[in-house]
C-alpha positions, 0 to 999 in steps of 0.5 A: 624540205629536202636536205634543208641545210645542205640544199641552202648551201648548194644553192648559194655556192654552185661549186658544192652542187652535186657533191657530198657535203655536210653542215657542221661535223668538222673538228675532232669532236664535230657532229654533223647537223645535216648531210646532202643526198650525195653524202647520204649515199655513203651512209653519212647521216645527221647526228653522226660524228664527223670522224665517222662520216669521213671514214664512210666518205673520204671526199666529204666536204664540211661546210660551217652552218649559217643559221641566219641563212636557214632562218631567212629561207624558213621565213619564206617557206612560212609565208607560203604556208600562210597564204593557204592556212593559219593552222600551222604547227612548225616542227623545226625550221624546215618542217610543219604540219598544216591543217587545210580544212578551211583554207584561204584559197577555198580549194577542195583538193588537199593534193592540189594545195600540197602541190601548189605549196611545193611549187611556190616554195621552189619558185621563191627559194630555188630548193625543193620540198616534199609533202605527205597528205592524209587524214591525221598527223601520224599518217601525214608525217610518214607519207612526207618521207616516202617520196623524198626528195621533191615528191608527194605521197597521198594516203586516202581514207580507204587506203589507211588500213592496208598501208599501215598493215604493210608498213615496215615497223622501222617506218613508223614515226616515233619508232627509234632503234631501241624500240625497233629492236625490242619490237622485232624481239617480240616478232613485230616487223610490220603494222600487221604484226603490231596489230596482233598485240592488245592495248594492255600488252603494248602499254605494259611493254612501251608505256605511253608510247605503247598506247599511242602506237596501238591507236596509230597503227589503226589509223587513229591519231586525234592530236590537233594541229597546234597553231602558234605552237608553244615552246616548252623549253629553251636551252644552250649547250656546248660540246668541248674539244677537250674534256672539262676536268676541274671544278673551276673550268666547269663553273666558268663554262656553266656561267658562260652558258647561263649568260648565253641562255639569258640573252636568248630567253630575254630576246624572246621574253621567255622566263622559266621556273625550272632550271635544267642541267645536262652533262655528258661525260667522256665515256658518253654517259649522260645525266640530266638534273633539274630544280624548280623554284617558286618564281619565273626567271632568266637571270644568269647569276641565279641560273648559274647558282642553281646549276652549281648546286645541281652539279655539287655531287658530281666528280668532274675529274673522274671522267671529265665532261664532254658536253654541258647544257643549261636550260629553262622549262615550265615557261611563262609562254605555255598556253592551251592548245588550239583545236582541229577542224573537220574536213571533206577530203575532196577527192573520191567518195570518202567520209569526212575526216580531218586532213593534215599536210 
């Protein structure tokens, strides 16, 4: 979807249309959850502190989030997807991979499917979506970002090699700021530069991601679309307006988060064996700690107890705690992944490939 949260807000409140708005981010320590395209022109981005956003765009309008409204629209979008395929892997409320190898409409053109989906989404929700169409998830994801907003990009099998060789390294899905900086220090600015490095060299410098990107830049990505994608973890976290500086206050905060985590997990019938604790100090240093037990749980008192044990050696008053997070992983919901099918692209004379939206 295009600027999803803010698009919903502008749809529901005509006074916000055409104006730079941000969902979340208000308050001394607020962080922006989403920015409209009007705000992005000023450099405002998601995950940016609201204070910095105001410096970039003094007339920025802050809007509180309405997750119930976003979920309602998300469900409408998923209903459209389901009219075409059951092979749907959600990535978030507003994004998903679709494998349309065997689609319910019996359509042979993936481009036609993508455009039909986009048109139906706009008709039913009054907001726009963009799509990427290609032979695997890596390429489809990159393509989906190229012609935003309200656009479509298609990368056919015969175009993959030249497309990736000419692609700026910053556009490669999974390459963040730190990785980009490291790559540019190695003389890697495009896909063509990346292909000069061997599998061993990339693995030595970037570990598992190095192995993945070695094949991805060659157009190879065999990850299947995982229908009914399984949740790997569940958590609750809070950023505080004032740093937590005493043990009693921290203990109370952990207990509150554990109660919230229990309510969320219990609603979804989720249990976990690993309790996770996340701490961010006043100087932005972040620590994570975890402890695995021999049975599944979402019981708030036990989660609180485990987290207090994990935080025992932390000197709270030295830096103060800006953010606390409590979570569960090693969940009872984890299952084996689904499979991916084979597909004839249906356009031009091309070999059979797996197709993703």
